[in-house]
N, C-alpha and C positions, 0 to 999 in steps of 0.2 A: 698752633699744632696741641692739641689737645691729648696728653698721654691721658693714663687709665688707672683708675684705683682697682687693684685686685682683691680677692677672696679666693681660700679653695671649699667646695663640695666635693670631698674625700679628693680624690686627683682631679677633677675634673677644676679649671679655672675658671673665674667669672670676671669677669674685666669690665668695671663699668667706666664709662663715657664723663669725668669732670667739670669737662669744660673751661679748663682753666690749667694751666703752665703746670707740673711735678715732677722736681729734678731727681728720675728715678729711673733715670735708662742712661746715665753717662756712663764714662768710659769707663771709669773705675767698677763699675758693676757689675760688667760684662767683660768679667776677667774668664781663663779660660779654666774648664773642669775643677770644681773644688769639689774634696773627696766627701762621700755618702754621707759623712758621720755632718762634716757642716752644714751641707743642704738640707737638714732633718731641721734643722734649729732655725733655718733661715724664712725671712715671713713668703707668705706669696707672691710671685711672680712671674710675665712674660718669661721670664732668658730659663726661669726652671722648667717650664715645660719644652724648651727647646734641647735642653741641658738631657731630662730626660728619655726625648724620641729620639733625640745621638744615640745616648747611652743604652738604648734598649736595640736602636741601630745596628749597633757594635756589639752584642752580645753581654752588654756586661749588666745588666739586672736580671730580669727573674729569667728570660729565658736565651736562646741565644741568638743569632742575627736571622732576624726579622724586618718585614719592607715596615716602615711607620708610615701614616698619617696624621696631621693635626686637621680638625677639622675645624672652622672660626664661624661661625653663627651667630646670627643677630638682626634686628632692623634697620634700614639705612640712618647712618649717622653714629651709630653705636659703635665705632673705633675698628673694624675690621682690616681695615688697609693699615692700619698705624699700628696695630698689633701683627701682623700681617711682614711689615718692614722690620721692628725689631726681634720678633722667628728668626729671616734670613739673616741678619746682621748677626744673630748672636749663635749660630748656626755656624755660619765664615767664622767668627774668634773659633770656637769649638776645634774649627777644622785644624787650624794653624800650617796649613801646608804651603803660604809664604807663596802662594803662583798669584800670575795676573788674572786668571782664572776666576777667584774668589770676588775680586774686586768689579769683575764683569758681569756676575751673578747679578749683587749686589746693583750693580747701576741698570738693569733691567726694568726695574720699579718705579722710580720715576720716567722711564721713556713710557709706560706703558698709562703710567696716571696722567700724562700730557696729553694722551691722543684717545684714553678712556676713560678720564672719569670727568667730571663736570660740573658745577652749579646746582642742586635742587631748591624749593622748600628746604626741605630737611636738612641737607647736607651741604656744608662748603667745598665738599670734595667726594660726592658719589661715585663711585662705579657705577659707570653701565655698560658693562658688560663682565661676567664671571672667569675667575684663573685657576687652574690647578699647575701647580709648580711641582715639578719630581724634579727633584735635588738625586743627582743618581754618583756612589762614594763606592771605590775601594779602599780596602783596609779602613785609614781614619779620614782619607784623603777625598776631598771633592774630585770629579772625574768630569761632569757636565751638569747639563742642564735642559729642561725641557717646558716648554710651557703649553696650554692649553687652553684655549678662550673659549668661550660659548656665550651668544645672545648680546651682540653689540647692538647697543637703541640706533642705531642709525638715523633712523625719524627725525633726531636732535638736531640734526646738519641743517634741517631746516624749520624745522618748527622749534620753540622754546614756551614753555605756559609763564605766565607771569610772573616773574620772581626768579626766572630759570635764568640758566645761560647755555652758549653754546660749548662743545669741546673745548678743555684748555687749551690745546696746541693753538685754534686760529690767534685767542688773547697773545699767549706767549710770544708769536711772529709776527702781531699787527704794535706790540708795546715793545719785547725788546731787539726787533732787526733793526741793522744796523742802516743807515743812509742810504749805501753800494749796494748792497742784497736787496733794500725795498726798490729801488729801480730796476735791477736785475729780474727780479722777481715778478715786477708790475705790482705792486703792493701804493695804493694810496691811503691819504686820511681813513682810520676806522669808523670814525661815524658816517661815511659814504657806504657801507658794508651794510644791507637788509639782514645777512643772518648772523649777524654777532651785536650783544651791545658792550659798546668797551668798555673794558677792566684795565688798567696798569700794572701789566704783572713783566717787567721788562727781566729779574734778576731771572724768573725760568726758565727763558730761551736760551740765555747760557748753559745754564744744566739738563736741557733738553739736548741741545747738539755736543756739549761734554758725553751725556750720555748716547747718543750714538757713534759716536769715536771712541768711547772706550770698551763697548759691545764689540766693534769692527766695522762698519758700515763704511763704504766706499763713499769721498768726496760728489763723486759727482750720482748715484746713488740720492745720497742725502740734496743733493741740487732740483735732480728730478721730482724724490717725492716733494719740496717744498713749492714748487711751480705749480704740481698738481690740489696743492691745495689753496693755494692762487687762485688756481682757475678755478676751484669750487667755490669761493668766494665770489668772484666775478660774473660766475655763473648765476649767482642769486641774484643778479641788477639786473637781468631780462627777462626786459616786459614786455605781453604782444598786445598789440591792438589790430581790431579788424579792419577790412579794406571796401571798397564798394561791392567788389568781385566775390568776396565772404571769404578772400583769401588772406590768411593772417601774416602781419610784417610786426617788425621788431621798432619799436618804438623808437621816434629820432632819440633819445636821450640816449636810448639803448644799445645803439649802435655801436659805440666806444667800445663799452662792457662785450659785446658780442664780441667783436676784435680782441679782445684782449684774453676772451676765455679759447678761440681758437688757437691764439699764440701758445696761451702756454696749456694746451692740451697737445701742442703741437698737430693740428690741424687746420685745415683748411676751411674759411670761412661759412664758405658756401656750403660745404656738405655740412656744416654741424647744422645750423640755419632750418637747409632743407630735413635733417633726422629729428629735428625739434616741431617742425609743424607741417608733416605730413609721413606715411607709413609707405614704404612699400611693399608689397605681397608679390609672391609667383604663385600663380593659379593656371596648374594645366599648362605650362609654358607662359603663359601671359601674364606682363606684370600689369599689375595694380595701384595705383597712387591716390591714396584714401586721403586729403585735405583735414588734420587736424582743425578741433574748434577751441577755445581759448584755456579751456578748463584742461582738456588734455595734451593742447602745449606746454602748460605748467605741471602738470603731474609730470611728462617725458620729461624734463628741465628738474623740477625736483626730484626724479625716480634717477635722475645719471649725478647728480649730487650724493643722496645716499648710495648708492651703487658702489661710486668711486672712491667713496670715503670709511665704506667697508673692507673694498679691496686692499686699500692702501694699510689697512688696520692688519688686516689678515697678512698680508707680505710681511711687516714690520715683524709679527710674531715668527713667521715661517724663518725669515732672514735670521729671528736671535736664535733659535732652534737651530740653526744650522751652522750657527757660527760656533755657539755656545755643546754641540753635540760631543759625547763620551771620547777622545781616541786613546780608543783602548784596542786592545784585542777582542775580535769576536769572540774566544773561547773566555775570555775574563770574565766572572760571574758579579754583578754589582749591584749592591744592594741599596735602597731608595729611600728618602723621606718624601712625603707629597705633602704637601699646603694647599688648604682648601680656601681662596678667598672670593665670596661671591655677592652680588650687589641683595641687602637686605629685602626685607619686608615692608613695602610698599603701601602705601595709601592715601594718593591725592584726593585735592579735591575734583579731577575728570581722571579717571583710568584707562588706560584704553589697553590694547592687545600687548605691547610692550610688558605691563604693570603683572597681565593673566601671566603670562611667560616667566617672570622673575617670581613671582609667589607662589608656582607651581614650581618652581626649582627650588624654596624656601618647605613649602610642603615636603617634595623629596627628602632635604637635609633633618628636617624634625622629624619624620620616619623613619628614616637612618639612624638618628638618638634616641630615637624611641627602642627602635629595635635592641638595641645595643644596651643600652642600660636598662629596661624596662623588661620588653618581650622575652628576650634568647635567657637572660640573666635569669628569670623567674621560672622559664621553660626549665633550667636544667636545676633548679630546685625541686621540680616536681618531678624527675627523671631519678634523679639519687633519690627520695622519700627524703629530703628534710625538714625539719619541722616548720612550717613559714607563712610566715598572713601576707597576703596578696596583696600587693598597694596599688590601686588603682593610680591608670595615668589617663589623659586626655588622647589616642589611639588615632591620630589624622588618616590611619589609610582609608577610613572611608568617603574621605571629606578627597582624598589621592585619587579613590576608584573611580567618585562621581566627577570629578573634571575630567581625568579622562574620557568619559564617560558622554559628557557635555558636548564635548571641544576635539574630541578624537576616534577615530579617522580625522584627516585634515579635510577630507570632500566637502565636511560640514561649513568648513568655513567659507563655503561658495556661496552662503545664504543667508552670509551677514547682513543682514535690516532687521527690519522694524517686522518683518512678517517672521524671520526667525526667531527674536526672540519674541515672540507669540505662541512661536512652537515652544519653546524651551518653557514659557512660563503653563504652559496647558500641560506639558506632561512629566515634569518636576516640581511643580507647586507644595505638592504635599512632602519633600524631601526636607527634612531637617537641615539640611546642607546649601538650600537654595532657598531665596526669597524675590515675591514677586513685585517692581515697582510698578506704580501704578500713574502714568508719566506719556508724554507723548512723545517722545524720544526715547529712541531704544534702549533702556536701561534695566540689569538683574544686578541682581547681588549675588556673592557670592560667600557663604559663611569658613573664613579658613580658620586655623587654629590660632591666630595671634590675632579674630575677629574678622568685623564685615566687614567689605570690602564689597562698592558699586562700580559694577565696568558701564564704558558707554560703548554700546556695539556699533556707534554711527563710526568711532573711530578706527574698529577692527575692516569697515569697509574701506577706510584710507588707506590700512594697511595693504591691500589687497592689490590697490592700483599701482602697488613698488612693481615694476615689470619694466622691462627696459626692450627697447624698439631693436628689432634684427640689426637695422642700418646703422645705429648707434654704436651698436657692438662689434660690428665690422670697421666702422668709422674710426675708433679707439684702436683696435687690434693694429691697424694699419698706420696709427701715428710715430711720424720723426720722434718721438720722447718714446726711447727703448723701455721704461718703467711703467706706462701705461701701456703699451702694449702686452708687456708680459703680462702684468694684472687683469684683462682681459681674454687673450688668451689663456688662462689657468681657468679652471673647474671649481668648485668649491664640496669637500670630500663629504661623508653624513654626517662626520665629526666637526662641520664649519672649517675644514682646513686647507687654507690654499692652494692647490695641487697642482703642478706648471705642465697640466695638460690641456687639449683643446675644449675649450667649456663649449657645450649644448645650450642652447638656447633655451631656456624654462617658460614657455608662458604662463603660470600662475608660479611667480616666488613664494609666495606663502605657505605654498605646500610645502615644496622645497623649505621656508624657515621654520615649518611645524614640522617638519619630518626630521629636520639637523636637530631641531630642542629634545626631540624623544630620543633618539641614537644617541644624542650627547649626553642626556641625563645615563640613561642604559649604562655607557659604557665608562661612568665618572662613578659609578655604584660599586661597578664590577671589579674595578681598580682600589676602592673605597672600602670594599668587604673581604678583600685576600689578604689587607693593611692591619696591623695591629693601632687601632686608633685612640687616638687626646685629645681633648674635645676644652674650646674656648668658645667660654658661651658670652657674649659680646652684648651690655645691656644699655641703652640709651634711657637714664634717668626720666628725664619729662622731655616735650615734645617743643619746649621752648626754646632750649640749648643754652639752660641758664646752670648754672655752680647752685652746690648744695640742695639740689632740689632730686627728690623721689618721691615718682609714681608705683605705688603700689601694685598697680594693674600689671604694671610693665613684668613686675617678678612673676606673675601667677600665670601670663598665657605665653609661660617661657616655661612652664614647667617647673620651678626651681624648689617649688615646695617637694613636690615628688621625689625631684632626684635627691633632694635631703634627704630624706628616710630611707631609700632605699641604697645610699650611701654608706649613712650612719647602721643600718641591721642588715646589709648585705652584704655579699660576699664575691666583691669583683675582679680580685684574681682566682682562677682555675685553671690550672695545669695538669694536666695527665701524669700517672706514676714516671711515665717513663722518662721522659720530658726532665720534669723536677729532680729524677734521680741525676741524668748525666750532667744538670747541668748542679747541686748540692751536693756530690754524691767523697766531693776532696772535702765535706767538711767531717766526716766521719772516720771513725782509725785507722781505718784499714781500704783506702781508696783503690788499691789492688787487683784486688780481686776481680774477677769477670761477672759482668752484669747479666744476670736472668732475671726472668719475668718477677720470680719469687722474689729476687732481691732488690726489681724496683720498690715492687711493694715496700718489702721491710723498710731499705732507707728512707724512703720518704716516709714512712710512721714513726720510727725512732726521729729524726727531724721535727716533723710536723709538732710531736707531742709537746712540744716548748710554746708551741703557735697557735695551735688552732685544734679544734678537738673535730674537725669537719674530713674523714678519708673516707672515701665512699668507692664502689664497684669501680671506675673508673677515671677519677680526679681528683682531685685537692681541691678546699676551699677555706682561701686567706680572704682578711682584710687587705683593702687598701693599701696600708700602711708596713703591712709584712714582706714586700718586695724592698722596700729599703731598707728594712733589718735586717735580713738575708747580705742584700749587696755591703750592708755596711758588716758582715763578718767573714768574704770573701774578702774587703777589703782591708782587714783586720789580717787577713791572713798573707795578702802578698804582701804587707807590712812586714811581718814575720819572716816571711821568704824569705826578704832586705838583708833586715837584721841578721839572720842565719851564713847568709852567703858572705856579707863583709866580714865577719868574724870569725870565719872558715871552720867554725864546730860541725862535728860530724853529724850527719843523716838523723841518728838517736836524739839528739837534741835539738832538730829540724822539727819534728815529729811533735815530741813531746809538748819543746813551748807552743805551735798553730793550736796542738791541742787542748791548751789550756786559756789559748788567747781566746779560741771559739765555745769553748764550754763557760769559762767563768769572767772572763774579760781580760785587760790590760794585765801584764804584768812588767816588773824589771826587767830589760832586757839584757842578753847578755855583754860581757863588756868587750865590745873590736878589739882590734891587735890594731897598735898607732899604724898611719898611714907613712907611705917611702913619700918622699918629696918628689914635688917633679922635677924632672930637669930640668935645667934652665934653660932657653933658649940663645944659643951662640951667635957673639956679636957680628953684626955682617956689617959689611963697609961700604962704605959710600958708593962706588963705583966696583962694577965686578972687573974680576981682574984674572979670569979662567981661562983657559984657548980656548980660541972660537972658528967655526969652522964656517969655511966660505956659503955661501946660498948657492944652490941649484940654479942659475942664470934661465930666463924663459924671454920668449919672443915676448916685446912689449910695443905698445902706440910711442910714437915718437913725441905724440903729444903731453905723455908723463914723462920726458924722459927721466928729469932731477927730480925726485920726488921722495921724502925723509923714509920711504919702507923701503928703499932701494937699498940701502946701507947696511942691511938686515944684517946681524949676526945673531952666532949663538948665544944662550944665558950660560949662565952657569951652573942653572938647576940641569940644560940640557945636557953639560959638561959633564956635571956631574953623571946623569945617567949611561955614557958611553961606558966609564969604569963599570956597571953592571952586568950581570946577566941578561943578554937579551937588550939592554939598555939601547944600542945602538936602532934597533928596531923602530922602538919606542919615541926617545929622539928625533927621528926620521917622522914618522907618523905627526908629532906636536910640530915641528920643523912645518910638516904638509899643511898643516892645519893652522898655520899663523898667513902660510902665506897663501889657504883660500881666504883668510878674514881679507890679506890685508887688498886682494883681487876684489873681494864682495863691494868693499870700500871705495875703491878706486872707480868702479861701474856703475854702483849706484847711490854711493852715501857724497861723496866729497861734493858734488855739487851743490848740495842743500845745505854744508857747512858752510862751503864758503860765504862771506859777506863782502862787500862793496871791494871788492877786490884782493880781499884777503882773509889766513884763516882767525875764529878771534883768539886773541892771546889765551885763552882757558884750553884750547884744545894743542893735545902733546902726542897725535897719531899713538900707535901701538908701542906704551910701554910696559913694564910688568908690574903688577902692583908694590915689589919691592923697591922697584925705579920708582914711581909715582910716591908710595911713601918718605924715601930719603931727599926726594926735591919737598918735603913738606917741612925737612925737620927744623928749619928755623924762620919758618912759617907764622905770621898770627892765626888765633882761631877766627877758623871763617874762609879760609883758604879754600879754594878746591881747584880742579884740574879735571877733562873729563878725557879720558884714552879711550881707545879701540877694544875691545873684546881679542884678547889671545887664542881662548876655547868655542868662543860662539861669535855668532855674527848681531852685533848688538855693541851698545858703549857698556863703562864704567865706573860710574860719576867718583873721585877720591875726593871726603872733606878730613880737612884738618879740626879736629877737636879738641872740648877740654886736656884729657886724658889719653887718648890715639887717634887714630885715621880712622876714619871708616870709610866703605868701599858700599855704593849704592848701586844695584845691577840699573841696567837704563835697557827696556822693552823694545821689541820692534815691533811695531803689530800691522796685521797683514793688512790694513790701510794706510799702512803709512806712518801712523803714527808715534808719540817717542811718550813714554811712559818709566817712570821709576817705579820698580814692582815694589806693590800695595800701597801707594798714593791711584786715588780716586781723579786725577785729572791729565787729560789727555793733549798734549802736544802738538801743532805740525809742524817743531824745527826744532833743533837743538838749542838757539839761541833765544827762540822763546820757552822752551824748560829754563833754561838757567834767568832770563829774564822775571818769571812767574816766581822761581823759589827762589831770587831776591827778595822778591815781598813776603811771602807765603812760606811757614818753613818746613822742613822735610821732615814726615814721619818715621818713628813715632818718640822722639827728641826736640824735634820744633826746628830743625836747624838751618838758621839763611844765612846764603851764600853771600857775603861780604865784597871779598878778595880774589880777583883772578892769580892762578900761576901761572907765572910768563913760562914762556919757552926759552929752550936754552941755549948761548946762542955761542958758547964758549968750547962747549967741543968739536974737537976736529973732527970724530968718528964718532956721531949720535949713535949710541948704542941699539938696534931694532928698532927705530920710529922717531926715535925724540932726534926731531931734525934741528937745526940749525934754521934763525931766521929768513936770510937769506933764499933757503931750499923751501920755507914754505913758500914764499914771496913767490917764486917763480912756479910752484905746483900751482898757489891762488888763481893767481892771474893766468896763468895756461887757461885753468878749468872756468874761470868768468868766461871765456869766450865775446863774441864779437861787439854782443849787443851789449850799452853800460844804460844800468837803468836807473833812474836821478833819484830813486831811495826805495828804501826796502817793501813799501806801500805798495808801488807800483810795480814791484817785481812780482808781489803775494799776488795782485789781484792777475796781472797778465798771465800766473802760471795756473786759477781758480778755473772749473770747469762752467761753462754758461749755460741754459736754456737753448735748446736748438732753435729757436725763432723769436733770442733775442730780439732783435732788429723792429721784431713784427711788434714786438710785448711794448716797447716803446713806444710807438708811432701811435698805438691804443693809448696810452696813457696820457701823451701829451691831447690827444681828441677830447679825449673824456675833460681833462682840466681843461679846457678851450670852453667846453659845453658848460662846466659849471661856472667860471669867471662869465662867459655872456648872461647866463641865469640870476648873477648877482648883480650884474652890472643895470640889468633891467629891474631888478628888486629896490638894489638904490633908485635907479631912476623914476620908476612907479610912484 
């Protein structure tokens, strides 16, 4: 992983990929918010950009609360994806809400990387799609997230140039999947698949599966998705040959792959073959069957793979958005931080339609940057009459307009061929942004802001072939695999989002693709223009991916020299008088006076005199560092308020002290009064001795007659409530909540905890926090137990530390996985969670589970769920049921979901292996 050198151009961060590891992003650096006074002294850092965006969104810097966006731009291989991950990590650190949602948001990146990134000649982890991450906040806590994805390069599924690879997920599956799962999905040796070049990448598969578990994907959804991906790989091995009657058939060696594909897609083999080799259309009530030639059949095969993969990717994004949607009332207003991570500028040996769309998106981003940094800023200087020497910059708007005129509206794309390129040459040969290429191939050159790129018009025609026969669509909608049916019954919105509605058959998929591109970019620019932008300019120092080498031309075409001039001489912060006065009125002596229009002006001018000369008719002009300076004054003011409050000084002293701090710097604070000693906690007994109330009886299944939960007693805390005003009602509510949690455990959880006919010794039913700590009194460090939550449906892990007991909440996710709050690993069961954290420490103290705290067997009347070993044994035997598993592995395998046509997949795999074995025998015999 390559981390990034950093420097600033004013408030714009420039990140240069060093192509080597740098220890700049360790946990100690990503501590939560530092004071502004300390931030001003720190070197440039990506975490500072995250902090500035977060504080601005909260309204703690120059303006009130406002939506923010962070625009990360640069060519492929410059480090945009790494910067995005670091920004997300730091923003989640700043939230400090201690919720599982933060970990889920962090797991979205590795999930989308696996399905949307691939190795190219320019970058080993190149994003083959663009994404705009919208983080939604209420107060200081993150409440949800939304992902907008753009322009997935689906053609990579079926074709990769020399030195490039398919999407990462295929290599993750083939290298990291277990032998049992390989058999289940119908996967063979990776060298047998035409569309992948094998690469060992086993560790990534477990990371992808864990990311899906953390985000909340159901187990059956994961199985269906992986089966579809296996079907795409099998589909690529289907080959065709003509017969004497000109009817296409599948080659003998491909018959097994056809059967495997049909089983993995959940359709009938004959119907799949018919859809590949012919098209059935209905004209005037008459069905007409047209046979495909070999090229048409291969195009249909490739189109199915591309569209199926594209829809799987779109479904993942839609599912993520559904799981991470804000769970708040509609009337609550949410603030937002958007992070744009989009594919970089590309110039390969052969550039096709995808490269044109990618470079068009980069042209749009460059225009957005130029508009904010140069055009809009200098126009305001002229309007306000500020003396200013215009800084010239390379405006790429003419190029942007020219590209749209050349290739949009998309009906022009119907004519992509040599004739179309000839028309382009004759019409635009005099344009400075277009160059004619003298060649027999349909080539043309567009002069982008980052350089000249030569495109091959023949590749555009291949994109236009990306159409799906109606028979294929109907076949997949009726698939027995629910996920595949959902994917092809859905339609694609204008922004590229998978929508759960019946899809229309689009005869020209390229038309829809280009229309989606236009609309997506328009929607993206609209979101970014209404937010306050922060820019991160990622630079790839050289094309050889070598450390300690910098090519100066890469700095020039990014416009960095012009950016340096305008940030050095210009005024990047330009608030209105009203906005400024409302924010900084407190810095004046009498902040309680009414704010009139004239007072806005006077307040602004009085404060501005210490910073800048430029106060004009409608707004103020500041250097970029003035925001931090004013924020530092507000920070001092807040510190002064805390000191005054602690010392209980009168209000007059408070005003005088604040004024001195703001105008002359820090002074000696008033001496605070001595603090009162905190009352010592009362000693607690080992066993509660308060009076008990009998539980309310309820009907129960005879299977659960003897359980540790039936000996329900009311704790001393409930008894204490009984003596308070209204305490009886509160005690009754708490008792009811605990009974509901006991019922939840019995009905949904108990069988998952039982192992080999018994409860694990570390499981203690429902006991209180105090009882758990009492059990740990004489236990060694590392001892632990797990108990059922009393006020929520879930568990708590109690751990004996060196100085005190710690209590870790165990969250139950919607997909049935178990996660310790704050951890990034999901587990299928509590025993798996215990086994994992006996090897990997629990954050943030890296505490290992070493010794189980055994169940109490001496209590005659166990309090509230701490039952005897005999009672636990009776409950465990009742829950075990009549089926006795030979081992836990067999139990887990039997309980896992399977593909719907699993037997047919296994038969097809045997046939393929038999054919391959016969081929080897013939080769050895020859």
